[in-house]
Structure formats: structure tokens, C-alpha cells
DRENDO-1510 file (C-alpha; in Angstrom, 1 decimal, always signed):
<recs>
REC; n; res; u; v; w
REC; 1; MET; -0.3; +0.2; +0.1 .
REC; 2; SER; +1.3; +3.0; -1.1 .
REC; 3; GLN; +2.8; +5.4; +2.2 .
REC; 4; ASP; +0.8; +8.6; +1.9 .
REC; 5; LEU; -3.0; +6.2; +0.4 .
REC; 6; SER; -4.7; +5.3; +4.2 .
REC; 7; THR; -7.9; +3.6; +4.5 .
REC; 8; ALA; -9.5; +6.5; +5.8 .
REC; 9; ASP; -8.3; +8.2; +2.4 .
REC; 10; LEU; -9.5; +5.0; +0.2 .
REC; 11; SER; -12.7; +5.1; +1.7 .
REC; 12; ASP; -13.4; +8.5; +1.2 .
REC; 13; GLU; -12.4; +8.3; -2.4 .
REC; 14; ASN; -14.3; +5.4; -3.4 .
REC; 15; GLU; -17.6; +6.4; -1.0 .
REC; 16; GLY; -20.2; +4.0; -2.8 .
REC; 17; GLN; -17.7; +1.5; -4.1 .
REC; 18; ALA; -15.4; +0.6; -1.0 .
REC; 19; GLN; -16.7; -1.7; +1.5 .
REC; 20; VAL; -15.4; -1.0; +5.2 .
REC; 21; LEU; -14.9; -4.1; +7.7 .
REC; 22; ARG; -17.0; -2.9; +10.2 .
REC; 23; LEU; -15.3; -5.1; +13.1 .
REC; 24; GLN; -12.5; -4.2; +15.7 .
REC; 25; MET; -9.9; -6.5; +14.4 .
REC; 26; ARG; -6.2; -6.5; +16.7 .
REC; 27; ASP; -3.2; -5.9; +14.5 .
REC; 28; LEU; -0.6; -8.2; +15.6 .
REC; 29; GLY; +2.0; -9.2; +12.7 .
REC; 30; GLY; +5.0; -7.2; +12.4 .
REC; 31; ARG; +4.0; -5.0; +8.9 .
REC; 32; ARG; +1.0; -2.6; +10.1 .
REC; 33; ALA; +0.1; -1.7; +6.8 .
REC; 34; PHE; -0.1; -3.6; +3.7 .
REC; 35; SER; -2.6; -4.7; +0.9 .
REC; 36; GLY; -3.1; -7.1; -2.1 .
REC; 37; PRO; -5.7; -9.1; -4.1 .
REC; 38; ILE; -7.7; -11.3; -1.4 .
REC; 39; ARG; -7.7; -15.0; -1.6 .
REC; 40; THR; -9.9; -16.8; +0.9 .
REC; 41; VAL; -10.6; -19.5; +3.2 .
REC; 42; ARG; -13.9; -20.3; +5.0 .
REC; 43; CYS; -13.1; -23.1; +7.9 .
REC; 44; HIS; -14.7; -24.0; +11.6 .
REC; 45; GLU; -11.6; -24.4; +14.5 .
REC; 46; ASP; -9.8; -26.5; +11.4 .
REC; 47; ASN; -6.9; -24.6; +9.9 .
REC; 48; SER; -5.9; -26.9; +7.5 .
REC; 49; LYS; -6.8; -25.1; +4.5 .
REC; 50; VAL; -5.1; -22.0; +6.0 .
REC; 51; LYS; -1.9; -23.9; +5.8 .
REC; 52; ALA; -2.1; -25.6; +2.6 .
REC; 53; MET; -3.0; -22.0; +1.1 .
REC; 54; LEU; -0.3; -20.2; +3.1 .
REC; 55; ALA; +2.5; -23.0; +1.6 .
REC; 56; THR; +1.7; -22.0; -1.7 .
REC; 57; PRO; +3.0; -18.7; -3.7 .
REC; 58; GLY; +1.0; -15.7; -2.5 .
REC; 59; ASN; +2.3; -13.2; -5.3 .
REC; 60; GLY; +1.2; -10.4; -2.7 .
REC; 61; ALA; -1.7; -11.9; -2.0 .
REC; 62; VAL; -3.9; -11.3; +1.4 .
REC; 63; LEU; -5.6; -14.3; +2.7 .
REC; 64; VAL; -8.9; -13.5; +4.4 .
REC; 65; VAL; -10.2; -16.3; +6.6 .
REC; 66; ASP; -13.6; -16.5; +7.7 .
REC; 67; GLY; -13.3; -18.8; +10.9 .
REC; 68; GLY; -17.0; -17.8; +11.7 .
REC; 69; GLY; -15.8; -15.4; +14.5 .
REC; 70; SER; -14.4; -18.4; +16.8 .
REC; 71; LEU; -11.9; -17.7; +19.4 .
REC; 72; ASN; -12.5; -21.5; +20.8 .
REC; 73; CYS; -8.8; -22.0; +18.8 .
REC; 74; ALA; -6.0; -20.5; +16.7 .
REC; 75; LEU; -6.3; -21.0; +12.8 .
REC; 76; VAL; -2.8; -19.3; +12.6 .
REC; 77; GLY; +0.3; -19.5; +14.6 .
REC; 78; ASP; +4.4; -18.9; +14.2 .
REC; 79; LEU; +5.0; -21.9; +11.9 .
REC; 80; ILE; +2.5; -20.8; +9.6 .
REC; 81; ALA; +2.7; -17.2; +9.8 .
REC; 82; GLN; +6.6; -17.9; +8.7 .
REC; 83; SER; +5.7; -20.1; +5.7 .
REC; 84; ALA; +3.2; -17.3; +4.4 .
REC; 85; VAL; +6.3; -14.6; +4.8 .
REC; 86; ASP; +8.7; -17.7; +2.8 .
REC; 87; GLN; +6.2; -17.2; +0.2 .
REC; 88; GLY; +5.7; -13.7; -0.6 .
REC; 89; TRP; +2.1; -13.5; +1.3 .
REC; 90; ALA; +1.3; -9.4; +2.2 .
REC; 91; GLY; -1.0; -10.6; +4.8 .
REC; 92; VAL; -3.9; -12.5; +6.9 .
REC; 93; ILE; -7.0; -11.0; +7.9 .
REC; 94; VAL; -8.4; -14.1; +10.5 .
REC; 95; HIS; -12.3; -13.7; +11.3 .
REC; 96; GLY; -11.0; -15.7; +14.4 .
REC; 97; ALA; -8.2; -16.2; +16.7 .
REC; 98; VAL; -4.5; -16.6; +16.6 .
REC; 99; ARG; -1.2; -17.7; +18.5 .
REC; 100; ASP; +2.1; -16.9; +18.9 .
REC; 101; ALA; +1.3; -13.2; +19.4 .
REC; 102; ALA; +4.8; -12.0; +20.2 .
REC; 103; VAL; +6.3; -14.0; +17.3 .
REC; 104; LEU; +3.5; -13.0; +14.7 .
REC; 105; ALA; +5.0; -9.4; +15.8 .
REC; 106; THR; +8.3; -10.0; +14.6 .
REC; 107; LEU; +7.7; -11.0; +11.3 .
REC; 108; ASP; +6.8; -8.8; +8.1 .
REC; 109; LEU; +3.7; -9.8; +7.7 .
REC; 110; GLY; +0.4; -8.3; +7.9 .
REC; 111; VAL; -2.0; -10.2; +10.4 .
REC; 112; LYS; -5.1; -8.8; +12.0 .
REC; 113; ALA; -7.6; -11.2; +14.0 .
REC; 114; LEU; -10.5; -10.9; +16.3 .
REC; 115; GLY; -7.8; -12.1; +19.2 .
REC; 116; THR; -5.7; -14.5; +20.6 .
REC; 117; MET; -5.7; -18.1; +22.2 .
REC; 118; PRO; -3.0; -20.4; +22.9 .
REC; 119; LEU; -4.5; -23.7; +21.8 .
REC; 120; ARG; -4.2; -25.3; +18.2 .
REC; 121; SER; -6.8; -25.9; +16.1 .
REC; 122; VAL; -7.6; -29.8; +14.6 .
REC; 123; ARG; -6.7; -30.6; +10.9 .
REC; 124; ARG; -9.4; -32.5; +9.7 .
REC; 125; ASP; -8.8; -31.0; +6.5 .
REC; 126; LEU; -12.3; -29.7; +6.6 .
REC; 127; GLY; -13.1; -25.9; +4.8 .
REC; 128; GLU; -13.0; -24.3; +1.3 .
REC; 129; SER; -10.6; -22.5; -0.6 .
REC; 130; ASP; -11.1; -19.3; -2.8 .
REC; 131; GLY; -15.1; -18.9; -2.9 .
REC; 132; VAL; -16.5; -15.9; -1.2 .
REC; 133; VAL; -16.7; -15.0; +1.9 .
REC; 134; ALA; -18.9; -12.3; +3.8 .
REC; 135; PHE; -18.4; -11.1; +7.8 .
REC; 136; GLY; -18.2; -7.5; +9.4 .
REC; 137; GLY; -20.4; -5.8; +6.8 .
REC; 138; VAL; -18.1; -6.9; +3.7 .
REC; 139; ILE; -18.2; -9.6; +1.1 .
REC; 140; PHE; -14.8; -10.4; -0.2 .
REC; 141; THR; -14.7; -11.8; -3.3 .
REC; 142; PRO; -11.4; -13.3; -4.7 .
REC; 143; GLY; -9.5; -11.3; -6.8 .
REC; 144; ASP; -10.6; -8.0; -5.6 .
REC; 145; ARG; -8.3; -5.3; -3.4 .
REC; 146; LEU; -7.9; -5.7; +0.3 .
REC; 147; PHE; -6.1; -2.7; +2.1 .
REC; 148; ALA; -5.2; -2.6; +5.2 .
REC; 149; ASP; -4.0; -0.4; +8.3 .
REC; 150; ALA; -4.3; +1.0; +11.8 .
REC; 151; ASP; -7.3; +2.5; +10.9 .
REC; 152; GLY; -8.9; -1.0; +9.6 .
REC; 153; VAL; -10.0; -3.0; +6.5 .
REC; 154; VAL; -11.2; -1.2; +3.3 .
REC; 155; VAL; -11.9; -3.8; +0.1 .
REC; 156; LEU; -11.9; -2.5; -3.8 .
REC; 157; PRO; -13.4; -4.0; -6.4 .
REC; 158; ALA; -11.1; -5.5; -9.1 .
</recs>
């Protein structure tokens, strides 16, 4: 994301087109401002698809994880986040929990989540990848562009 273009500016300049996430997310990654094309995973307390997706080349994309808002277990931790960095992902938005917050804060990756939880998820290989997901008043469509900074998250059509 351009250093001089904030989500507030994007929201103002694209009124009527911009979707603004209406949830308070915690900034947990080392990269506070990030942007990229959207990829998605929908899962519930099973991070198998998240791990698999972030182990593939990210090419500057942002993974939006719809974990149903569950805070019962973490969907991203330090090892999965490091894989995302290694694979060139710009960031991860988690509608749920993450863990290893102290390590996440040191990684060159944007991470926004509802909160933290030390308990890891189960892995049953359940969930869906690259479909449309919706939460917080936003419809996240793969290929649309996501912008995130300290003020929040804005999505613009591709």
C-alpha cells in the first residue's frame, strides 16, 4: 500500500464502491499497513486449508480467513505465518483467533485477527478455499483488492 494513501482516504475517495470492515480487529503482525488481491479460506476450528494455502506462492496476496468468529482455537500461529512470509504473502485477515502473538509481531507480514488463543486447531482437512466469504459487513471476493492499516480494512472491486 502506498505510504501516503490510508484506508480512511481510500474510503473517502471510493465512497459507494469501497466496502469497510465493521469489526474491531487487532493488529498482530510486524507489517501494520498492507494490501493485495484477496484469496480466501472458510473454515471452522480447523486450519488445514489455511496452512495449505499459505504454503503456496502468495505473490503479494492477502488471505482472508473466515473462521466464523470463533475464539476457541487459533487458526494461524508462528509456523504458518513464517510459511506465509517465505511464500510472499502480504498479509492475513482472520475472522477468529491466532496465537504466538509475540513472534507474529516480528514477522514481515500483516496479521489482523479478532484476538488470540494459545490452543491450536484440529486438522481434519475441512473447509473451502477461494470462494466468496462475508463477515463484518464486507463480501470478500477472490481477486478484489484489500487494503489494511491501523484504521481498519477497506475492500475495492478488482
